[in-house]
Every structure is written in C-alpha cells, then in structure tokens.
N, CA, C and O atoms as a Tripos MOL2 file, in Angstrom:
@<TRIPOS>MOLECULE
protein
  244   243    61     0     0
PROTEIN
NO_CHARGES

@<TRIPOS>ATOM
      1 N           4.4670   78.5930   80.2720 N.3       1 MET1
      2 CA          4.7060   77.7700   79.1130 C.3       1 MET1
      3 C           5.5670   78.5400   78.1150 C.2       1 MET1
      4 O           5.3340   79.7220   77.8640 O.2       1 MET1
      5 N           6.5500   77.8690   77.5550 N.am      2 ALA2
      6 CA          7.4680   78.5290   76.6360 C.3       2 ALA2
      7 C           6.8140   78.7270   75.2740 C.2       2 ALA2
      8 O           6.0930   77.8600   74.7820 O.2       2 ALA2
      9 N           7.0790   79.8740   74.6820 N.am      3 VAL3
     10 CA          6.5510   80.2070   73.3650 C.3       3 VAL3
     11 C           7.7260   80.5930   72.4750 C.2       3 VAL3
     12 O           8.5870   81.3580   72.9090 O.2       3 VAL3
     13 N           7.7910   80.0850   71.2380 N.am      4 PRO4
     14 CA          8.9040   80.4510   70.3620 C.3       4 PRO4
     15 C           8.9140   81.9560   70.0800 C.2       4 PRO4
     16 O           7.8700   82.5650   69.8490 O.2       4 PRO4
     17 N          10.1030   82.5360   70.1040 N.am      5 PHE5
     18 CA         10.2360   83.9760   69.8620 C.3       5 PHE5
     19 C           9.9900   84.2930   68.3950 C.2       5 PHE5
     20 O           9.3410   85.2880   68.0730 O.2       5 PHE5
     21 N          10.5090   83.4420   67.4970 N.am      6 ARG6
     22 CA         10.3150   83.6490   66.0580 C.3       6 ARG6
     23 C           9.7490   82.3910   65.4240 C.2       6 ARG6
     24 O           9.9280   81.2810   65.9250 O.2       6 ARG6
     25 N           9.0760   82.5920   64.3320 N.am      7 ARG7
     26 CA          8.5160   81.4760   63.5800 C.3       7 ARG7
     27 C           9.6420   80.6700   62.9240 C.2       7 ARG7
     28 O          10.6160   81.2410   62.4330 O.2       7 ARG7
     29 N           9.5040   79.3470   62.9200 N.am      8 THR8
     30 CA         10.4950   78.4860   62.2740 C.3       8 THR8
     31 C          10.2800   78.5430   60.7690 C.2       8 THR8
     32 O           9.1730   78.3100   60.2840 O.2       8 THR8
     33 N          11.3360   78.8540   60.0380 N.am      9 SER9
     34 CA         11.2140   78.9850   58.5830 C.3       9 SER9
     35 C          11.0390   77.6120   57.9450 C.2       9 SER9
     36 O          11.3140   76.5830   58.5620 O.2       9 SER9
     37 N          10.5750   77.6180   56.6960 N.am     10 LYS10
     38 CA         10.3800   76.3750   55.9590 C.3      10 LYS10
     39 C          11.7010   75.6280   55.7940 C.2      10 LYS10
     40 O          11.7450   74.4010   55.8930 O.2      10 LYS10
     41 N          12.7630   76.3680   55.5430 N.am     11 THR11
     42 CA         14.0680   75.7410   55.3370 C.3      11 THR11
     43 C          14.5510   75.0450   56.6040 C.2      11 THR11
     44 O          15.0080   73.9040   56.5470 O.2      11 THR11
     45 N          14.4540   75.7140   57.7370 N.am     12 LYS12
     46 CA         14.8820   75.1270   59.0090 C.3      12 LYS12
     47 C          14.0600   73.8860   59.3380 C.2      12 LYS12
     48 O          14.5960   72.8750   59.7910 O.2      12 LYS12
     49 N          12.7610   73.9740   59.1060 N.am     13 LYS13
     50 CA         11.8710   72.8500   59.3980 C.3      13 LYS13
     51 C          12.2220   71.6530   58.5140 C.2      13 LYS13
     52 O          12.2680   70.5200   58.9920 O.2      13 LYS13
     53 N          12.4680   71.9010   57.2370 N.am     14 ARG14
     54 CA         12.7820   70.8210   56.3040 C.3      14 ARG14
     55 C          14.1600   70.2430   56.5570 C.2      14 ARG14
     56 O          14.3630   69.0430   56.3720 O.2      14 ARG14
     57 N          15.1210   71.0690   56.9800 N.am     15 MET15
     58 CA         16.4560   70.5560   57.3080 C.3      15 MET15
     59 C          16.3810   69.6290   58.5200 C.2      15 MET15
     60 O          17.1040   68.6360   58.5900 O.2      15 MET15
     61 N          15.5190   69.9490   59.4600 N.am     16 ARG16
     62 CA         15.3680   69.1230   60.6490 C.3      16 ARG16
     63 C          14.7530   67.7780   60.3130 C.2      16 ARG16
     64 O          15.0350   66.7820   60.9790 O.2      16 ARG16
     65 N          13.9090   67.7390   59.2780 N.am     17 ARG17
     66 CA         13.1780   66.5240   58.9370 C.3      17 ARG17
     67 C          13.8090   65.7110   57.8080 C.2      17 ARG17
     68 O          13.1750   64.7740   57.3220 O.2      17 ARG17
     69 N          15.0080   66.0220   57.3800 N.am     18 THR18
     70 CA         15.5960   65.3220   56.2400 C.3      18 THR18
     71 C          15.8310   63.8430   56.5200 C.2      18 THR18
     72 O          15.7840   63.0380   55.5910 O.2      18 THR18
     73 N          16.0760   63.4680   57.7390 N.am     19 HIS19
     74 CA         16.3480   62.0670   58.0540 C.3      19 HIS19
     75 C          15.0700   61.2480   58.2580 C.2      19 HIS19
     76 O          15.1520   60.0470   58.5160 O.2      19 HIS19
     77 N          13.9010   61.8660   58.1480 N.am     20 LEU20
     78 CA         12.6450   61.1560   58.3680 C.3      20 LEU20
     79 C          12.0760   60.5360   57.0960 C.2      20 LEU20
     80 O          10.9900   59.9590   57.1260 O.2      20 LEU20
     81 N          12.7970   60.6480   55.9710 N.am     21 LYS21
     82 CA         12.2710   60.1370   54.7150 C.3      21 LYS21
     83 C          12.2810   58.6110   54.7020 C.2      21 LYS21
     84 O          13.0770   57.9770   55.3950 O.2      21 LYS21
     85 N          11.3920   58.0360   53.9110 N.am     22 LYS22
     86 CA         11.3100   56.5860   53.7970 C.3      22 LYS22
     87 C          12.3580   56.0810   52.8300 C.2      22 LYS22
     88 O          12.7130   56.7580   51.8650 O.2      22 LYS22
     89 N          12.8480   54.8830   53.0990 N.am     23 GLU23
     90 CA         13.8370   54.2600   52.2270 C.3      23 GLU23
     91 C          13.2590   52.9730   51.6590 C.2      23 GLU23
     92 O          12.4260   52.3220   52.2900 O.2      23 GLU23
     93 N          13.6990   52.6210   50.4850 N.am     24 VAL24
     94 CA         13.2550   51.3870   49.8600 C.3      24 VAL24
     95 C          13.9710   50.2250   50.5410 C.2      24 VAL24
     96 O          15.1870   50.2570   50.7290 O.2      24 VAL24
     97 N          13.2070   49.2020   50.9080 N.am     25 GLY25
     98 CA         13.8010   48.0430   51.5490 C.3      25 GLY25
     99 C          14.6520   47.2370   50.5870 C.2      25 GLY25
    100 O          14.5170   47.3620   49.3700 O.2      25 GLY25
    101 N          15.5290   46.4110   51.1340 N.am     26 ALA26
    102 CA         16.4140   45.5940   50.3170 C.3      26 ALA26
    103 C          15.6230   44.4750   49.6400 C.2      26 ALA26
    104 O          14.7300   43.8790   50.2440 O.2      26 ALA26
    105 N          15.9600   44.1990   48.3840 N.am     27 LEU27
    106 CA         15.3100   43.1400   47.6310 C.3      27 LEU27
    107 C          16.3650   42.2810   46.9580 C.2      27 LEU27
    108 O          17.4110   42.7780   46.5410 O.2      27 LEU27
    109 N          16.0860   40.9930   46.8560 N.am     28 THR28
    110 CA         16.9540   40.0680   46.1430 C.3      28 THR28
    111 C          16.1100   39.2710   45.1630 C.2      28 THR28
    112 O          14.8850   39.3900   45.1440 O.2      28 THR28
    113 N          16.7700   38.4620   44.3530 N.am     29 THR29
    114 CA         16.0380   37.6190   43.4120 C.3      29 THR29
    115 C          16.1420   36.1640   43.8550 C.2      29 THR29
    116 O          17.1650   35.7340   44.3880 O.2      29 THR29
    117 N          15.0810   35.4260   43.6280 N.am     30 CYS30
    118 CA         15.0530   34.0020   43.9610 C.3      30 CYS30
    119 C          16.0130   33.2700   43.0220 C.2      30 CYS30
    120 O          16.0210   33.5240   41.8180 O.2      30 CYS30
    121 N          16.8160   32.3670   43.5730 N.am     31 SER31
    122 CA         17.7970   31.6630   42.7500 C.3      31 SER31
    123 C          17.1540   30.6280   41.8350 C.2      31 SER31
    124 O          17.7540   30.2320   40.8360 O.2      31 SER31
    125 N          15.9500   30.1880   42.1580 N.am     32 LYS32
    126 CA         15.2980   29.1650   41.3440 C.3      32 LYS32
    127 C          14.3810   29.7550   40.2770 C.2      32 LYS32
    128 O          14.4970   29.4120   39.1000 O.2      32 LYS32
    129 N          13.4600   30.6490   40.6840 N.am     33 CYS33
    130 CA         12.4750   31.1660   39.7260 C.3      33 CYS33
    131 C          12.7490   32.5920   39.2830 C.2      33 CYS33
    132 O          12.1650   33.0430   38.2970 O.2      33 CYS33
    133 N          13.6170   33.3170   39.9750 N.am     34 GLY34
    134 CA         13.9510   34.6790   39.5800 C.3      34 GLY34
    135 C          12.9890   35.7410   40.0800 C.2      34 GLY34
    136 O          13.0940   36.8970   39.6720 O.2      34 GLY34
    137 N          12.0620   35.3870   40.9420 N.am     35 ALA35
    138 CA         11.1080   36.3590   41.4860 C.3      35 ALA35
    139 C          11.8160   37.2870   42.4700 C.2      35 ALA35
    140 O          12.8090   36.8970   43.0860 O.2      35 ALA35
    141 N          11.3190   38.4950   42.6190 N.am     36 THR36
    142 CA         11.8760   39.4530   43.5600 C.3      36 THR36
    143 C          11.3110   39.1810   44.9440 C.2      36 THR36
    144 O          10.0950   39.1650   45.1370 O.2      36 THR36
    145 N          12.2120   38.9660   45.9170 N.am     37 ILE37
    146 CA         11.8010   38.6550   47.2870 C.3      37 ILE37
    147 C          12.6490   39.4560   48.2590 C.2      37 ILE37
    148 O          13.7000   39.9810   47.8910 O.2      37 ILE37
    149 N          12.1920   39.5510   49.5000 N.am     38 ARG38
    150 CA         12.9870   40.1720   50.5510 C.3      38 ARG38
    151 C          14.0230   39.1650   51.0290 C.2      38 ARG38
    152 O          13.7490   37.9650   51.0340 O.2      38 ARG38
    153 N          15.2060   39.6210   51.4320 N.am     39 PRO39
    154 CA         16.2480   38.6900   51.8420 C.3      39 PRO39
    155 C          15.8870   37.8980   53.0970 C.2      39 PRO39
    156 O          15.1530   38.3870   53.9560 O.2      39 PRO39
    157 N          16.4000   36.6870   53.1980 N.am     40 HIS40
    158 CA         16.2200   35.7910   54.3390 C.3      40 HIS40
    159 C          14.7660   35.3700   54.5330 C.2      40 HIS40
    160 O          14.3180   35.1600   55.6610 O.2      40 HIS40
    161 N          14.0330   35.2480   53.4230 N.am     41 ARG41
    162 CA         12.6470   34.7960   53.4730 C.3      41 ARG41
    163 C          12.4130   33.8050   52.3500 C.2      41 ARG41
    164 O          13.0700   33.8660   51.3110 O.2      41 ARG41
    165 N          11.4780   32.8960   52.5590 N.am     42 ALA42
    166 CA         11.1450   31.9170   51.5350 C.3      42 ALA42
    167 C          10.4120   32.6080   50.3920 C.2      42 ALA42
    168 O           9.6640   33.5640   50.5990 O.2      42 ALA42
    169 N          10.6420   32.1080   49.1900 N.am     43 CYS43
    170 CA          9.9980   32.6630   48.0030 C.3      43 CYS43
    171 C           8.5260   32.2550   48.0060 C.2      43 CYS43
    172 O           8.1990   31.0870   48.2140 O.2      43 CYS43
    173 N           7.6530   33.2170   47.7760 N.am     44 THR44
    174 CA          6.2250   32.9120   47.7750 C.3      44 THR44
    175 C           5.7730   32.3200   46.4510 C.2      44 THR44
    176 O           4.7070   31.7070   46.3880 O.2      44 THR44
    177 N           6.5530   32.4880   45.3960 N.am     45 LYS45
    178 CA          6.1760   31.9600   44.0840 C.3      45 LYS45
    179 C           6.4780   30.4710   43.9750 C.2      45 LYS45
    180 O           5.6180   29.6890   43.5700 O.2      45 LYS45
    181 N           7.7180   30.0720   44.3420 N.am     46 CYS46
    182 CA          8.1040   28.6710   44.1840 C.3      46 CYS46
    183 C           8.2490   27.9300   45.5160 C.2      46 CYS46
    184 O           8.2870   26.7000   45.5230 O.2      46 CYS46
    185 N           8.3290   28.6410   46.6370 N.am     47 GLY47
    186 CA          8.3860   28.0070   47.9450 C.3      47 GLY47
    187 C           9.7660   27.5480   48.3600 C.2      47 GLY47
    188 O           9.8820   26.7180   49.2620 O.2      47 GLY47
    189 N          10.8130   28.0530   47.7410 N.am     48 ASN48
    190 CA         12.1750   27.6370   48.0740 C.3      48 ASN48
    191 C          12.8630   28.6530   48.9640 C.2      48 ASN48
    192 O          12.5710   29.8480   48.9200 O.2      48 ASN48
    193 N          13.7950   28.1460   49.7840 N.am     49 TYR49
    194 CA         14.6550   28.9840   50.6010 C.3      49 TYR49
    195 C          16.0240   28.3470   50.6020 C.2      49 TYR49
    196 O          16.1840   27.2080   51.0430 O.2      49 TYR49
    197 N          17.0190   29.0730   50.1090 N.am     50 LYS50
    198 CA         18.3930   28.5840   49.9850 C.3      50 LYS50
    199 C          18.4660   27.2790   49.2000 C.2      50 LYS50
    200 O          19.2220   26.3760   49.5580 O.2      50 LYS50
    201 N          17.6840   27.1830   48.1360 N.am     51 GLY51
    202 CA         17.7380   26.0130   47.2660 C.3      51 GLY51
    203 C          16.9450   24.8140   47.7510 C.2      51 GLY51
    204 O          16.9650   23.7720   47.0960 O.2      51 GLY51
    205 N          16.2570   24.9200   48.8600 N.am     52 LYS52
    206 CA         15.4700   23.8000   49.3960 C.3      52 LYS52
    207 C          13.9940   24.1780   49.4120 C.2      52 LYS52
    208 O          13.6410   25.3270   49.6800 O.2      52 LYS52
    209 N          13.1380   23.2060   49.1250 N.am     53 ALA53
    210 CA         11.6990   23.4410   49.1480 C.3      53 ALA53
    211 C          11.2150   23.4430   50.5930 C.2      53 ALA53
    212 O          11.3430   22.4410   51.2960 O.2      53 ALA53
    213 N          10.6610   24.5630   51.0350 N.am     54 VAL54
    214 CA         10.1810   24.6750   52.4130 C.3      54 VAL54
    215 C           8.6860   24.9720   52.4750 C.2      54 VAL54
    216 O           8.0620   24.7580   53.5140 O.2      54 VAL54
    217 N           8.1060   25.4570   51.3890 N.am     55 LEU55
    218 CA          6.6710   25.7440   51.3510 C.3      55 LEU55
    219 C           6.0230   25.0100   50.1990 C.2      55 LEU55
    220 O           6.6180   24.8430   49.1350 O.2      55 LEU55
    221 N           4.7920   24.5730   50.4270 N.am     56 LYS56
    222 CA          4.0470   23.9800   49.3320 C.3      56 LYS56
    223 C           3.2790   25.0840   48.6140 C.2      56 LYS56
    224 O           2.5920   25.8890   49.2420 O.2      56 LYS56
    225 N           3.4040   25.1090   47.3100 N.am     57 THR57
    226 CA          2.7060   26.1110   46.5110 C.3      57 THR57
    227 C           1.7290   25.4170   45.5820 C.2      57 THR57
    228 O           1.7720   24.1980   45.4160 O.2      57 THR57
    229 N           0.8480   26.2000   44.9770 N.am     58 GLU58
    230 CA         -0.1440   25.6370   44.0700 C.3      58 GLU58
    231 C           0.4960   25.0920   42.7960 C.2      58 GLU58
    232 O          -0.0450   24.1770   42.1770 O.2      58 GLU58
    233 N           1.6310   25.6390   42.4040 N.am     59 ASN59
    234 CA          2.3130   25.2000   41.1940 C.3      59 ASN59
    235 C           2.8320   23.7700   41.3260 C.2      59 ASN59
    236 O           2.8380   23.0200   40.3500 O.2      59 ASN59
    237 N           3.2660   23.3930   42.5210 N.am     60 GLU60
    238 CA          3.8420   22.0600   42.7300 C.3      60 GLU60
    239 C           2.7590   20.9820   42.7820 C.2      60 GLU60
    240 O           3.0030   19.8450   42.3780 O.2      60 GLU60
    241 N           1.5810   21.3230   43.2690 N.am     61 GLU61
    242 CA          0.5340   20.3210   43.4710 C.3      61 GLU61
    243 C          -0.1740   19.9360   42.2160 C.2      61 GLU61
    244 O          -1.0780   19.1010   42.2480 O.2      61 GLU61
@<TRIPOS>BOND
     1     1     2 1
     2     2     3 1
     3     3     4 2
     4     3     5 am
     5     5     6 1
     6     6     7 1
     7     7     8 2
     8     7     9 am
     9     9    10 1
    10    10    11 1
    11    11    12 2
    12    11    13 am
    13    13    14 1
    14    14    15 1
    15    15    16 2
    16    15    17 am
    17    17    18 1
    18    18    19 1
    19    19    20 2
    20    19    21 am
    21    21    22 1
    22    22    23 1
    23    23    24 2
    24    23    25 am
    25    25    26 1
    26    26    27 1
    27    27    28 2
    28    27    29 am
    29    29    30 1
    30    30    31 1
    31    31    32 2
    32    31    33 am
    33    33    34 1
    34    34    35 1
    35    35    36 2
    36    35    37 am
    37    37    38 1
    38    38    39 1
    39    39    40 2
    40    39    41 am
    41    41    42 1
    42    42    43 1
    43    43    44 2
    44    43    45 am
    45    45    46 1
    46    46    47 1
    47    47    48 2
    48    47    49 am
    49    49    50 1
    50    50    51 1
    51    51    52 2
    52    51    53 am
    53    53    54 1
    54    54    55 1
    55    55    56 2
    56    55    57 am
    57    57    58 1
    58    58    59 1
    59    59    60 2
    60    59    61 am
    61    61    62 1
    62    62    63 1
    63    63    64 2
    64    63    65 am
    65    65    66 1
    66    66    67 1
    67    67    68 2
    68    67    69 am
    69    69    70 1
    70    70    71 1
    71    71    72 2
    72    71    73 am
    73    73    74 1
    74    74    75 1
    75    75    76 2
    76    75    77 am
    77    77    78 1
    78    78    79 1
    79    79    80 2
    80    79    81 am
    81    81    82 1
    82    82    83 1
    83    83    84 2
    84    83    85 am
    85    85    86 1
    86    86    87 1
    87    87    88 2
    88    87    89 am
    89    89    90 1
    90    90    91 1
    91    91    92 2
    92    91    93 am
    93    93    94 1
    94    94    95 1
    95    95    96 2
    96    95    97 am
    97    97    98 1
    98    98    99 1
    99    99   100 2
   100    99   101 am
   101   101   102 1
   102   102   103 1
   103   103   104 2
   104   103   105 am
   105   105   106 1
   106   106   107 1
   107   107   108 2
   108   107   109 am
   109   109   110 1
   110   110   111 1
   111   111   112 2
   112   111   113 am
   113   113   114 1
   114   114   115 1
   115   115   116 2
   116   115   117 am
   117   117   118 1
   118   118   119 1
   119   119   120 2
   120   119   121 am
   121   121   122 1
   122   122   123 1
   123   123   124 2
   124   123   125 am
   125   125   126 1
   126   126   127 1
   127   127   128 2
   128   127   129 am
   129   129   130 1
   130   130   131 1
   131   131   132 2
   132   131   133 am
   133   133   134 1
   134   134   135 1
   135   135   136 2
   136   135   137 am
   137   137   138 1
   138   138   139 1
   139   139   140 2
   140   139   141 am
   141   141   142 1
   142   142   143 1
   143   143   144 2
   144   143   145 am
   145   145   146 1
   146   146   147 1
   147   147   148 2
   148   147   149 am
   149   149   150 1
   150   150   151 1
   151   151   152 2
   152   151   153 am
   153   153   154 1
   154   154   155 1
   155   155   156 2
   156   155   157 am
   157   157   158 1
   158   158   159 1
   159   159   160 2
   160   159   161 am
   161   161   162 1
   162   162   163 1
   163   163   164 2
   164   163   165 am
   165   165   166 1
   166   166   167 1
   167   167   168 2
   168   167   169 am
   169   169   170 1
   170   170   171 1
   171   171   172 2
   172   171   173 am
   173   173   174 1
   174   174   175 1
   175   175   176 2
   176   175   177 am
   177   177   178 1
   178   178   179 1
   179   179   180 2
   180   179   181 am
   181   181   182 1
   182   182   183 1
   183   183   184 2
   184   183   185 am
   185   185   186 1
   186   186   187 1
   187   187   188 2
   188   187   189 am
   189   189   190 1
   190   190   191 1
   191   191   192 2
   192   191   193 am
   193   193   194 1
   194   194   195 1
   195   195   196 2
   196   195   197 am
   197   197   198 1
   198   198   199 1
   199   199   200 2
   200   199   201 am
   201   201   202 1
   202   202   203 1
   203   203   204 2
   204   203   205 am
   205   205   206 1
   206   206   207 1
   207   207   208 2
   208   207   209 am
   209   209   210 1
   210   210   211 1
   211   211   212 2
   212   211   213 am
   213   213   214 1
   214   214   215 1
   215   215   216 2
   216   215   217 am
   217   217   218 1
   218   218   219 1
   219   219   220 2
   220   219   221 am
   221   221   222 1
   222   222   223 1
   223   223   224 2
   224   223   225 am
   225   225   226 1
   226   226   227 1
   227   227   228 2
   228   227   229 am
   229   229   230 1
   230   230   231 1
   231   231   232 2
   232   231   233 am
   233   233   234 1
   234   234   235 1
   235   235   236 2
   236   235   237 am
   237   237   238 1
   238   238   239 1
   239   239   240 2
   240   239   241 am
   241   241   242 1
   242   242   243 1
   243   243   244 2
@<TRIPOS>SUBSTRUCTURE
     1 MET1         2 RESIDUE 1 A MET
     2 ALA2         6 RESIDUE 1 A ALA
     3 VAL3        10 RESIDUE 1 A VAL
     4 PRO4        14 RESIDUE 1 A PRO
     5 PHE5        18 RESIDUE 1 A PHE
     6 ARG6        22 RESIDUE 1 A ARG
     7 ARG7        26 RESIDUE 1 A ARG
     8 THR8        30 RESIDUE 1 A THR
     9 SER9        34 RESIDUE 1 A SER
    10 LYS10       38 RESIDUE 1 A LYS
    11 THR11       42 RESIDUE 1 A THR
    12 LYS12       46 RESIDUE 1 A LYS
    13 LYS13       50 RESIDUE 1 A LYS
    14 ARG14       54 RESIDUE 1 A ARG
    15 MET15       58 RESIDUE 1 A MET
    16 ARG16       62 RESIDUE 1 A ARG
    17 ARG17       66 RESIDUE 1 A ARG
    18 THR18       70 RESIDUE 1 A THR
    19 HIS19       74 RESIDUE 1 A HIS
    20 LEU20       78 RESIDUE 1 A LEU
    21 LYS21       82 RESIDUE 1 A LYS
    22 LYS22       86 RESIDUE 1 A LYS
    23 GLU23       90 RESIDUE 1 A GLU
    24 VAL24       94 RESIDUE 1 A VAL
    25 GLY25       98 RESIDUE 1 A GLY
    26 ALA26      102 RESIDUE 1 A ALA
    27 LEU27      106 RESIDUE 1 A LEU
    28 THR28      110 RESIDUE 1 A THR
    29 THR29      114 RESIDUE 1 A THR
    30 CYS30      118 RESIDUE 1 A CYS
    31 SER31      122 RESIDUE 1 A SER
    32 LYS32      126 RESIDUE 1 A LYS
    33 CYS33      130 RESIDUE 1 A CYS
    34 GLY34      134 RESIDUE 1 A GLY
    35 ALA35      138 RESIDUE 1 A ALA
    36 THR36      142 RESIDUE 1 A THR
    37 ILE37      146 RESIDUE 1 A ILE
    38 ARG38      150 RESIDUE 1 A ARG
    39 PRO39      154 RESIDUE 1 A PRO
    40 HIS40      158 RESIDUE 1 A HIS
    41 ARG41      162 RESIDUE 1 A ARG
    42 ALA42      166 RESIDUE 1 A ALA
    43 CYS43      170 RESIDUE 1 A CYS
    44 THR44      174 RESIDUE 1 A THR
    45 LYS45      178 RESIDUE 1 A LYS
    46 CYS46      182 RESIDUE 1 A CYS
    47 GLY47      186 RESIDUE 1 A GLY
    48 ASN48      190 RESIDUE 1 A ASN
    49 TYR49      194 RESIDUE 1 A TYR
    50 LYS50      198 RESIDUE 1 A LYS
    51 GLY51      202 RESIDUE 1 A GLY
    52 LYS52      206 RESIDUE 1 A LYS
    53 ALA53      210 RESIDUE 1 A ALA
    54 VAL54      214 RESIDUE 1 A VAL
    55 LEU55      218 RESIDUE 1 A LEU
    56 LYS56      222 RESIDUE 1 A LYS
    57 THR57      226 RESIDUE 1 A THR
    58 GLU58      230 RESIDUE 1 A GLU
    59 ASN59      234 RESIDUE 1 A ASN
    60 GLU60      238 RESIDUE 1 A GLU
    61 GLU61      242 RESIDUE 1 A GLU
C-alpha cells in the first residue's frame, strides 16, 4: 500500500479544495408581486408563472 512520503501542507490542501466551495443559486423577482423566487418556477406567494396564474394560493381564495 502506498504511503505519502511527506505530509500535505495546509496551503496545498486548501489550494486543491478551492473549487469545492458552495455558490449562491440564481434568484429572480416575481413580475407580479415582487417576491424573490428561483428562475423558471412558479411564485409561491401569488401563484403566477410568466404572468399567468398556475397555482391557487390562499390569498386568491
């Protein structure tokens, strides 16, 4: 079994892991109510998608 000859330094280890960080997902605003939503999804506040009502919400009833 292979064993490392030298210990990996903190700098080398962190340089290797720089691409593993989390990124914030894309967010857009609803054109009708202005709520923050993920793109290409119906708004959970007002139930609209691309200007059309697709979900029934408690506010409408």
